[in-house]
N, CA, C and O atoms as a printed pandas DataFrame, in Angstrom:
     atom_number atom_name residue_name chain_id  residue_number  x_coord  y_coord  z_coord
0              1         N          MET        A               1  -31.384  -68.926    9.670
1              2        CA          MET        A               1  -32.775  -68.809   10.011
2              3         C          MET        A               1  -32.894  -68.863   11.529
3              4         O          MET        A               1  -32.256  -69.684   12.189
4              5         N          GLY        A               2  -33.708  -67.989   12.059
5              6        CA          GLY        A               2  -33.920  -67.975   13.499
6              7         C          GLY        A               2  -35.402  -67.909   13.821
7              8         O          GLY        A               2  -36.260  -67.898   12.939
8              9         N          PHE        A               3  -35.662  -67.867   15.087
9             10        CA          PHE        A               3  -37.037  -67.787   15.557
10            11         C          PHE        A               3  -37.160  -66.608   16.494
11            12         O          PHE        A               3  -36.219  -66.268   17.212
12            13         N          ARG        A               4  -38.325  -65.985   16.483
13            14        CA          ARG        A               4  -38.603  -64.877   17.389
14            15         C          ARG        A               4  -39.874  -65.188   18.171
15            16         O          ARG        A               4  -40.775  -65.868   17.680
16            17         N          GLU        A               5  -39.922  -64.683   19.378
17            18        CA          GLU        A               5  -41.111  -64.812   20.209
18            19         C          GLU        A               5  -42.229  -63.954   19.622
19            20         O          GLU        A               5  -41.980  -62.845   19.148
20            21         N          LEU        A               6  -43.456  -64.463   19.653
21            22        CA          LEU        A               6  -44.611  -63.700   19.199
22            23         C          LEU        A               6  -45.634  -63.688   20.333
23            24         O          LEU        A               6  -46.420  -64.624   20.479
24            25         N          PRO        A               7  -45.621  -62.621   21.136
25            26        CA          PRO        A               7  -46.574  -62.547   22.247
26            27         C          PRO        A               7  -48.020  -62.512   21.737
27            28         O          PRO        A               7  -48.294  -61.997   20.653
28            29         N          VAL        A               8  -48.921  -63.055   22.519
29            30        CA          VAL        A               8  -50.343  -63.022   22.187
30            31         C          VAL        A               8  -50.871  -61.622   22.484
31            32         O          VAL        A               8  -50.703  -61.098   23.585
32            33         N          THR        A               9  -51.510  -61.032   21.484
33            34        CA          THR        A               9  -52.057  -59.683   21.634
34            35         C          THR        A               9  -53.585  -59.740   21.677
35            36         O          THR        A               9  -54.201  -60.780   21.445
36            37         N          HIS        A              10  -54.162  -58.593   21.980
37            38        CA          HIS        A              10  -55.619  -58.475   21.980
38            39         C          HIS        A              10  -56.170  -58.809   20.589
39            40         O          HIS        A              10  -57.189  -59.489   20.469
40            41         N          ALA        A              11  -55.502  -58.336   19.552
41            42        CA          ALA        A              11  -55.942  -58.607   18.174
42            43         C          ALA        A              11  -55.939  -60.107   17.879
43            44         O          ALA        A              11  -56.829  -60.607   17.192
44            45         N          HIS        A              12  -54.947  -60.820   18.393
45            46        CA          HIS        A              12  -54.885  -62.275   18.200
46            47         C          HIS        A              12  -56.065  -62.955   18.907
47            48         O          HIS        A              12  -56.693  -63.858   18.356
48            49         N          ALA        A              13  -56.351  -62.512   20.120
49            50        CA          ALA        A              13  -57.449  -63.106   20.887
50            51         C          ALA        A              13  -58.791  -62.880   20.195
51            52         O          ALA        A              13  -59.619  -63.788   20.124
52            53         N          ILE        A              14  -59.001  -61.670   19.687
53            54        CA          ILE        A              14  -60.239  -61.370   18.964
54            55         C          ILE        A              14  -60.338  -62.251   17.714
55            56         O          ILE        A              14  -61.395  -62.814   17.429
56            57         N          ALA        A              15  -59.236  -62.365   16.973
57            58        CA          ALA        A              15  -59.223  -63.184   15.752
58            59         C          ALA        A              15  -59.505  -64.651   16.076
59            60         O          ALA        A              15  -60.237  -65.314   15.341
60            61         N          ALA        A              16  -58.936  -65.160   17.161
61            62        CA          ALA        A              16  -59.167  -66.558   17.550
62            63         C          ALA        A              16  -60.637  -66.794   17.875
63            64         O          ALA        A              16  -61.199  -67.831   17.523
64            65         N          GLY        A              17  -61.251  -65.836   18.539
65            66        CA          GLY        A              17  -62.665  -65.960   18.884
66            67         C          GLY        A              17  -63.585  -65.921   17.678
67            68         O          GLY        A              17  -64.708  -66.423   17.734
68            69         N          ARG        A              18  -63.123  -65.332   16.597
69            70        CA          ARG        A              18  -63.935  -65.204   15.381
70            71         C          ARG        A              18  -63.720  -66.338   14.382
71            72         O          ARG        A              18  -64.400  -66.396   13.358
72            73         N          LEU        A              19  -62.791  -67.230   14.667
73            74        CA          LEU        A              19  -62.520  -68.341   13.747
74            75         C          LEU        A              19  -63.689  -69.319   13.716
75            76         O          LEU        A              19  -64.345  -69.537   14.734
76            77         N          PRO        A              20  -63.951  -69.910   12.547
77            78        CA          PRO        A              20  -64.959  -70.973   12.501
78            79         C          PRO        A              20  -64.490  -72.161   13.349
79            80         O          PRO        A              20  -63.290  -72.327   13.568
80            81         N          PRO        A              21  -65.415  -72.976   13.821
81            82        CA          PRO        A              21  -65.065  -74.050   14.762
82            83         C          PRO        A              21  -64.492  -75.313   14.110
83            84         O          PRO        A              21  -64.910  -76.421   14.444
84            85         N          HIS        A              22  -63.545  -75.157   13.188
85            86        CA          HIS        A              22  -62.922  -76.333   12.567
86            87         C          HIS        A              22  -62.073  -77.105   13.574
87            88         O          HIS        A              22  -61.924  -78.322   13.472
88            89         N          HIS        A              23  -61.526  -76.392   14.534
89            90        CA          HIS        A              23  -60.607  -76.998   15.502
90            91         C          HIS        A              23  -61.052  -76.602   16.897
91            92         O          HIS        A              23  -61.336  -75.431   17.147
92            93         N          ARG        A              24  -61.116  -77.557   17.806
93            94        CA          ARG        A              24  -61.610  -77.274   19.154
94            95         C          ARG        A              24  -60.496  -76.941   20.141
95            96         O          ARG        A              24  -60.775  -76.439   21.230
96            97         N          ASP        A              25  -59.259  -77.206   19.789
97            98        CA          ASP        A              25  -58.140  -76.937   20.695
98            99         C          ASP        A              25  -57.859  -75.436   20.725
99           100         O          ASP        A              25  -57.504  -74.861   19.696
100          101         N          PRO        A              26  -58.010  -74.790   21.884
101          102        CA          PRO        A              26  -57.826  -73.332   21.948
102          103         C          PRO        A              26  -56.396  -72.888   21.631
103          104         O          PRO        A              26  -56.197  -71.791   21.111
104          105         N          PHE        A              27  -55.421  -73.705   21.930
105          106        CA          PHE        A              27  -54.033  -73.334   21.638
106          107         C          PHE        A              27  -53.768  -73.361   20.133
107          108         O          PHE        A              27  -53.110  -72.468   19.599
108          109         N          ASP        A              28  -54.276  -74.378   19.459
109          110        CA          ASP        A              28  -54.125  -74.429   18.003
110          111         C          ASP        A              28  -54.890  -73.292   17.337
111          112         O          ASP        A              28  -54.416  -72.711   16.360
112          113         N          ARG        A              29  -56.068  -72.973   17.860
113          114        CA          ARG        A              29  -56.841  -71.856   17.315
114          115         C          ARG        A              29  -56.065  -70.545   17.477
115          116         O          ARG        A              29  -56.096  -69.694   16.588
116          117         N          MET        A              30  -55.380  -70.383   18.593
117          118        CA          MET        A              30  -54.587  -69.168   18.802
118          119         C          MET        A              30  -53.418  -69.117   17.823
119          120         O          MET        A              30  -53.111  -68.051   17.290
120          121         N          LEU        A              31  -52.766  -70.244   17.580
121          122        CA          LEU        A              31  -51.677  -70.275   16.600
122          123         C          LEU        A              31  -52.183  -69.906   15.211
123          124         O          LEU        A              31  -51.518  -69.171   14.480
124          125         N          VAL        A              32  -53.353  -70.413   14.847
125          126        CA          VAL        A              32  -53.952  -70.078   13.552
126          127         C          VAL        A              32  -54.255  -68.585   13.498
127          128         O          VAL        A              32  -53.948  -67.924   12.506
128          129         N          ALA        A              33  -54.850  -68.056   14.549
129          130        CA          ALA        A              33  -55.192  -66.631   14.589
130          131         C          ALA        A              33  -53.944  -65.763   14.484
131          132         O          ALA        A              33  -53.950  -64.752   13.782
132          133         N          GLN        A              34  -52.879  -66.146   15.172
133          134        CA          GLN        A              34  -51.629  -65.384   15.083
134          135         C          GLN        A              34  -51.073  -65.435   13.666
135          136         O          GLN        A              34  -50.639  -64.414   13.134
136          137         N          ALA        A              35  -51.082  -66.606   13.055
137          138        CA          ALA        A              35  -50.552  -66.742   11.694
138          139         C          ALA        A              35  -51.350  -65.892   10.713
139          140         O          ALA        A              35  -50.774  -65.245    9.840
140          141         N          ILE        A              36  -52.668  -65.892   10.853
141          142        CA          ILE        A              36  -53.511  -65.092    9.962
142          143         C          ILE        A              36  -53.270  -63.606   10.196
143          144         O          ILE        A              36  -53.058  -62.853    9.245
144          145         N          THR        A              37  -53.301  -63.183   11.452
145          146        CA          THR        A              37  -53.158  -61.765   11.793
146          147         C          THR        A              37  -51.799  -61.214   11.380
147          148         O          THR        A              37  -51.702  -60.083   10.905
148          149         N          GLU        A              38  -50.753  -62.011   11.561
149          150        CA          GLU        A              38  -49.389  -61.553   11.285
150          151         C          GLU        A              38  -48.911  -61.938    9.887
151          152         O          GLU        A              38  -47.763  -61.673    9.528
152          153         N          ASN        A              39  -49.790  -62.565    9.093
153          154        CA          ASN        A              39  -49.447  -62.991    7.733
154          155         C          ASN        A              39  -48.220  -63.914    7.734
155          156         O          ASN        A              39  -47.247  -63.685    7.016
156          157         N          LEU        A              40  -48.298  -64.956    8.558
157          158        CA          LEU        A              40  -47.209  -65.919    8.708
158          159         C          LEU        A              40  -47.642  -67.288    8.195
159          160         O          LEU        A              40  -48.835  -67.556    8.048
160          161         N          THR        A              41  -46.676  -68.143    7.928
161          162        CA          THR        A              41  -46.939  -69.535    7.582
162          163         C          THR        A              41  -46.865  -70.352    8.861
163          164         O          THR        A              41  -45.931  -70.203    9.649
164          165         N          LEU        A              42  -47.846  -71.210    9.064
165          166        CA          LEU        A              42  -47.914  -72.035   10.262
166          167         C          LEU        A              42  -47.428  -73.443    9.933
167          168         O          LEU        A              42  -47.956  -74.083    9.024
168          169         N          ALA        A              43  -46.437  -73.927   10.657
169          170        CA          ALA        A              43  -45.933  -75.290   10.480
170          171         C          ALA        A              43  -46.742  -76.222   11.376
171          172         O          ALA        A              43  -46.775  -76.050   12.595
172          173         N          SER        A              44  -47.395  -77.211   10.765
173          174        CA          SER        A              44  -48.240  -78.121   11.533
174          175         C          SER        A              44  -48.445  -79.424   10.773
175          176         O          SER        A              44  -48.374  -79.461    9.544
176          177         N          ARG        A              45  -48.697  -80.480   11.515
177          178        CA          ARG        A              45  -49.073  -81.750   10.893
178          179         C          ARG        A              45  -50.561  -82.031   11.111
179          180         O          ARG        A              45  -51.075  -83.065   10.685
180          181         N          ASP        A              46  -51.239  -81.107   11.774
181          182        CA          ASP        A              46  -52.659  -81.241   12.089
182          183         C          ASP        A              46  -53.515  -80.891   10.868
183          184         O          ASP        A              46  -53.490  -79.751   10.405
184          185         N          ALA        A              47  -54.259  -81.847   10.352
185          186        CA          ALA        A              47  -55.076  -81.630    9.155
186          187         C          ALA        A              47  -56.167  -80.590    9.380
187          188         O          ALA        A              47  -56.583  -79.928    8.429
188          189         N          SER        A              48  -56.637  -80.429   10.606
189          190        CA          SER        A              48  -57.684  -79.447   10.894
190          191         C          SER        A              48  -57.208  -78.019   10.676
191          192         O          SER        A              48  -58.005  -77.146   10.334
192          193         N          VAL        A              49  -55.932  -77.778   10.867
193          194        CA          VAL        A              49  -55.377  -76.437   10.686
194          195         C          VAL        A              49  -55.519  -75.998    9.231
195          196         O          VAL        A              49  -55.751  -74.821    8.957
196          197         N          ALA        A              50  -55.384  -76.930    8.309
197          198        CA          ALA        A              50  -55.470  -76.611    6.884
198          199         C          ALA        A              50  -56.881  -76.199    6.458
199          200         O          ALA        A              50  -57.060  -75.689    5.352
200          201         N          LEU        A              51  -57.871  -76.409    7.304
201          202        CA          LEU        A              51  -59.239  -76.001    6.987
202          203         C          LEU        A              51  -59.433  -74.494    7.101
203          204         O          LEU        A              51  -60.420  -73.952    6.605
204          205         N          TYR        A              52  -58.497  -73.825    7.749
205          206        CA          TYR        A              52  -58.564  -72.370    7.897
206          207         C          TYR        A              52  -57.868  -71.688    6.724
207          208         O          TYR        A              52  -57.086  -72.306    6.002
208          209         N          ASP        A              53  -58.163  -70.420    6.552
209          210        CA          ASP        A              53  -57.545  -69.625    5.487
210          211         C          ASP        A              53  -56.173  -69.138    5.960
211          212         O          ASP        A              53  -55.974  -67.950    6.216
212          213         N          VAL        A              54  -55.242  -70.074    6.067
213          214        CA          VAL        A              54  -53.898  -69.782    6.561
214          215         C          VAL        A              54  -52.901  -70.609    5.749
215          216         O          VAL        A              54  -53.193  -71.737    5.350
216          217         N          ASP        A              55  -51.725  -70.035    5.512
217          218        CA          ASP        A              55  -50.666  -70.789    4.841
218          219         C          ASP        A              55  -50.117  -71.821    5.817
219          220         O          ASP        A              55  -49.759  -71.486    6.946
220          221         N          VAL        A              56  -50.053  -73.079    5.379
221          222        CA          VAL        A              56  -49.592  -74.160    6.251
222          223         C          VAL        A              56  -48.410  -74.866    5.610
223          224         O          VAL        A              56  -48.448  -75.225    4.433
224          225         N          LEU        A              57  -47.363  -75.059    6.396
225          226        CA          LEU        A              57  -46.226  -75.883    6.010
226          227         C          LEU        A              57  -46.442  -77.229    6.689
227          228         O          LEU        A              57  -46.335  -77.331    7.912
228          229         N          LYS        A              58  -46.744  -78.256    5.912
229          230        CA          LYS        A              58  -47.002  -79.577    6.488
230          231         C          LYS        A              58  -45.687  -80.209    6.912
231          232         O          LYS        A              58  -44.759  -80.343    6.114
232          233         N          VAL        A              59  -45.623  -80.594    8.181
233          234        CA          VAL        A              59  -44.404  -81.211    8.719
234          235         C          VAL        A              59  -44.678  -82.637    9.148
235          236         O          VAL        A              59  -43.774  -83.323    9.627
C-alpha cells in the first residue's frame, strides 16, 4: 500500500465552499471536499468529519 499526492484543484475548492458548516477548520473542509470529489475514504479521528456525506475510516 502506498500514498499519492492529491493536489487541490478548482473542483475541490468549489466543493469545499459548498459544504454545510459542520466543521469550521478550512483544511479539514478541504480534505472532506477532496474525499467526496475523488470518491475516497478519509481517515480521521475528528467526529465532525463524520457529519458529512463522506466515507470515514476512524483512526
